[in-house]
C-alpha positions in Angstrom: 31.1 27.2 56.5 34.5 27.9 58.1 33.8 25.5 60.9 33.1 22.7 58.4 36.3 23.3 56.6 38.3 23.4 59.9 36.5 20.2 61.0 37.4 18.5 57.7 41.1 19.5 58.0 41.3 18.3 61.6 39.6 15.0 60.5 42.0 14.5 57.5 45.1 15.2 59.6 43.8 12.6 62.1 43.9 14.6 65.4 40.1 14.7 65.9 39.9 11.3 67.7 42.6 12.2 70.1 40.8 15.1 71.8 38.8 13.8 74.8 35.4 15.4 75.3 33.4 15.7 78.6 36.3 14.2 80.6 36.1 10.9 78.7 39.7 9.6 78.7 39.5 6.2 77.1 42.1 3.5 77.0 42.9 4.3 73.3 41.4 5.3 70.0 39.9 3.0 67.4 42.0 1.8 64.5 41.2 3.2 61.1 40.9 1.2 58.0 44.4 2.4 57.0 47.1 1.3 59.3 50.8 1.9 59.7 52.9 3.9 57.3 50.2 4.4 54.7 48.0 6.2 57.2 50.8 8.4 58.3 51.8 9.1 54.8 48.3 10.2 53.8 48.1 12.5 56.8 51.4 14.1 56.0 50.4 14.5 52.3 47.0 16.0 53.3 48.7 18.5 55.7 51.2 19.4 53.0 48.4 20.0 50.4 46.5 22.2 52.9 49.6 24.2 53.6 50.5 24.7 50.0 46.9 25.7 49.1 46.7 28.2 52.0 50.1 29.7 51.1 49.1 30.0 47.5 45.8 31.7 48.4 47.7 34.2 50.6 50.2 34.9 47.8 47.3 35.4 45.4 45.6 37.8 47.8 48.8 39.8 48.3 49.4 40.2 44.6 45.7 41.1 44.0 45.9 43.7 46.7 49.1 45.1 45.3 47.6 45.4 41.9 44.6 47.2 43.3 46.7 49.6 45.2 48.8 50.6 42.2 
């Protein structure tokens, strides 16, 4: 399950197509349906959401652990 989540995050951020596999260095990547600033904005927004969710999960776990230890 963790690999699927990591794969989804990498796909949303947009760095999945930039990693060459099996020595296949092509001339360039294909264009997505979203181009220009909208695509960049969506990637930044997705990265921000993932960061906020992960930080809130870590904070929740720390508070839960502190309550359990008291």
